[in-house]
N, C-alpha and C positions, 0 to 999 in steps of 0.2 A: 523472408521466412516468417510465417505466422505462428504466434505462440499459442498453444492450446489453452483455453480458459478452464478454470476450476471453480465450480460452484461450492461455496463453504457457508456454514451456518455459524453465527457468532451470537453471544449473549452479552448484551450491554444494557445499562440502565435505560429504561424507556424514556424518561425525560431527556437525558443526554442525547439519545438517539434522535428523538423528534426534533430537538433544538438544532442539532448538527444537520439533519436532513433539511430543515427550513433554510438554514444558512446556505447549504450547498445549492438548493433551488434558487435562492435569491441571487447567488453569484454565478449561476449557470454551470455549476461544477457537478460532475458525475460522481455520486457518493462512492461507488465501488472503486473507482479510479483513485479517489483520495485514500481509501484504505491501502490500495496497491502502492501508491506513492509513499505512504508512511512506512510500508514494509521494506521497500528499496531503500529509503533513507536509513532505516535501522541496520539493514545489511551493509550499507556504505560505512556506517560508523564502526561496525565491528570488523569489517574486512580490511580497512585501511592498515591496521596493525598486522595483518597477516598475508593477504593475497592481493592487496590493492583495491582501488575503489570500484564498486559496482555502479556502473552508470545505467544499466538497464538489466532487468531480471534475466535476460538471456546471457549476460555476462557472469552470472552467479555460478560459482563452483563451491559446493559444500566442503567444509573443512575436515 
């Protein structure tokens, strides 16, 4: 099952963005995937107390 992708716009400090973009490039990491991973981690932290761990965004059910 393919998940639909959503294009989003974020405002971040330019220097932070550029440094992180370079870091991801050097490590061969896809920048947008890093943001997605961060969001899943945050959901995991908060869902453990209520509905169990979110291993994948497809498992997420809003509270």
